[in-house]
Phi, psi and omega in degrees: 000315182292330179294324178295320178296320179295315181296315179298318178298319178294318179296313178298319178297320179293318180295314179295322180296324179287330184259353181278153176290158179291143179269136184293156182299331181300321184260359185294325179292324177295315181294319181298314181291325177294320179294318179296318178295319179294319177296323176300318179294322179295314178297321176297323177295320178296318178297319180291329175294317179295325178276000179060039174225036180286134175230121185298321180297317179293320180297310183295317180294322177292321180301305182282323180297315178297317181295316181293317178298318180295319178295318179296322175297322178294317178297312180300317179298321179290326177293323180272355183061040178230141182276069180293331182300338178296326177296317178296320179297315180299314182295310183295319181291321177295322176294324178297316179294322177298312179296322178295322178292324176295316179298314180300313179299320180300312183286330175293315178296319179297317178293321178295319178298317179296320180294319180291325176296316178297317180297316179295319178297316178296321178295318178297318179295319179296317178297319178297319180294319179293325177294321179295320179294320177296319179295321180292325180290327182274000000 
């Protein structure tokens, strides 16, 4: 179910991105940091769904709160003529990689479990067939 939402979101984002007006260079740094903060929240939401402790209120507040905080850091950095937004990028990107590794491990373990279940099922079926053949011979 969540994969369909992700796919639909990607398709809608691509369609809107192709038809949306270009964003001026002045605001591009604000948008970039907001997107990175939002992606961090999305990956965190996926991890919490896998851990079965997802809460929509926490997700939405983190989604918008992280994006707003990152934009405010960018504004403050530009006022002080210091690239403070780089700190936010480092933090959000490192969290994204951490969450991505958790997601990857989850699906690798899930796939490995399914493969071992199939293998065990196939072995059980093979053993049953050989037992049936022995019974028929006797």
